[in-house]
C-alpha positions in Angstrom: 6.2 4.1 28.9 9.0 1.5 29.2 12.0 2.0 27.0 12.9 -0.6 24.4 16.0 -2.6 25.4 16.5 -5.4 23.0 17.2 -4.5 19.4 18.1 -0.8 20.0 20.3 -0.8 16.9 17.2 -1.5 14.7 14.7 0.5 16.7 12.9 3.3 15.0 13.3 6.9 16.4 10.2 8.5 17.8 9.9 10.5 14.6 10.2 7.4 12.5 7.5 5.7 14.6 5.2 8.7 14.1 5.7 8.7 10.3 5.3 4.9 10.1 2.1 4.8 12.1 0.7 7.8 10.1 1.3 6.0 6.8 0.3 2.4 7.5 -3.4 1.5 7.3 -4.0 -1.8 9.1 -3.0 -2.9 12.5 -3.6 -6.3 14.1 -5.3 -6.2 17.5 -4.7 -9.1 19.9 -7.2 -9.5 22.8 -7.7 -12.0 25.5 -10.8 -14.0 24.7 -13.1 -16.0 26.9 -11.2 -18.8 28.6 -7.9 -16.9 28.1 -7.6 -17.8 24.4 -6.0 -15.1 22.2 -8.0 -13.4 19.5 -6.4 -11.4 16.7 -8.2 -9.2 14.2 -7.2 -6.5 11.7 -8.5 -3.0 12.3 -8.1 0.6 11.0 -6.5 3.1 13.4 -5.2 6.6 13.9 -2.0 7.5 15.8 -1.9 10.9 17.5 1.7 10.9 18.6 0.9 9.4 22.0 -2.1 7.1 21.7 -3.5 4.7 19.1 -7.2 5.2 18.4 -9.1 2.2 17.2 -12.5 2.5 15.6 -14.2 -0.8 16.5 -17.5 -2.4 15.8 -19.3 -2.6 19.2 -21.0 -5.9 18.5 -17.9 -7.9 17.9 -15.9 -10.5 19.7 -13.1 -8.0 20.0 -15.4 -5.5 21.8 -16.7 -8.3 24.1 -13.1 -9.4 24.9 -12.0 -5.9 25.8 -15.1 -5.3 28.0 -13.9 -8.3 30.0 -10.2 -7.6 29.9 -8.9 -4.3 28.5 -5.4 -5.6 28.0 -4.3 -5.5 24.3 -1.3 -5.9 22.1 -1.3 -4.2 18.7 1.1 -4.8 15.8 1.6 -2.6 12.7 4.1 -4.0 10.3 5.3 -3.7 6.7 7.9 -5.2 4.3 8.1 -8.3 2.2 11.7 -9.4 2.3 13.4 -10.1 5.6 15.8 -7.1 5.2 12.8 -4.8 4.6 10.7 -5.8 7.7 9.7 -3.0 10.0 7.0 -2.5 12.5 5.7 -1.3 15.9 4.1 -3.3 18.7 2.1 -1.3 21.2 0.6 -2.9 24.4 -1.3 -1.7 27.4 -5.0 -1.3 28.3 -7.6 0.3 26.1 -10.3 2.6 27.3 -13.6 3.5 25.7 -13.2 7.0 24.3 -16.6 7.8 22.9 -20.3 7.0 23.4 -21.2 3.5 22.4 -21.9 3.4 19.6 -20.5 6.7 18.3 -23.2 9.1 17.2 -22.9 12.1 14.8 -23.0 14.5 17.7 -19.9 16.8 17.3 -17.3 16.3 20.1 -14.4 18.7 20.3 -12.2 16.0 22.0 -12.7 13.7 19.0 -12.6 16.3 16.2 -9.0 15.9 15.2 -8.9 12.1 15.6 -12.0 11.8 13.4 -10.7 14.2 10.8 -7.5 12.3 10.7 -9.4 9.0 10.3 -11.6 10.3 7.6 -8.6 11.7 5.6 -6.7 8.5 6.0 -9.4 6.1 5.0 -11.9 8.0 2.8 -9.7 10.9 1.6 -12.2 13.5 2.9 -12.1 15.6 6.1 -15.6 14.6 7.1 -16.0 11.7 9.6 -19.4 9.9 9.4 -20.5 7.9 12.4 -22.4 4.8 11.3 -24.0 3.9 14.6 -22.1 0.5 14.8 -18.6 1.7 15.8 -17.1 3.4 18.8 -13.6 4.7 19.7 -11.1 2.9 21.8 -7.9 4.6 22.9 -4.7 2.8 23.7 -2.1 4.9 25.4 0.8 2.3 25.3 2.5 1.2 28.4 5.1 -0.4 26.1 6.1 0.4 22.6 8.7 -1.7 20.7 9.8 -0.9 17.1 12.1 -2.6 14.6 13.4 -1.7 11.2 15.6 -4.4 9.7 16.7 -1.9 7.0 18.9 -0.5 9.7 20.6 -3.8 10.5 24.3 -3.5 9.4 24.6 -7.3 9.3 21.9 -7.4 6.5 23.3 -4.7 4.3 24.7 -5.9 1.0 28.5 -6.3 1.1 30.5 -4.6 -1.6 33.1 -6.7 -3.4 36.2 -5.0 -4.0 
């Protein structure tokens, strides 16, 4: 993975990235649509420390876009005020990581991902395949992070 160069002062550490991606619930997935037009959609995800796992409807424009061109950029962000903004952008190529659509057949290679997904979004350890979704895995070629709470220029000045 390429190292982040710009904005190193406000970049998250690897541990901060892991905690951030574990706690946030929605990412925005950008694909290349037909004719080269961008298409951005929100999606739920799981981060395993090295890959982002996306549970996508297989009959969707996003799925069709990725079947044509697996390049993707994903943003997870948070914060309301400028000095609170933080986020992670991951980009690379996705790969289909389950049968299409995902069935209820147990798979050891997906067990931890599916338990994590179920805990994150339903509060239970049991993942239930609905016959409409499948897993996509993004092992990022590039990961960029930012946390404006670290920016010394934005910290309140004390009067003295």
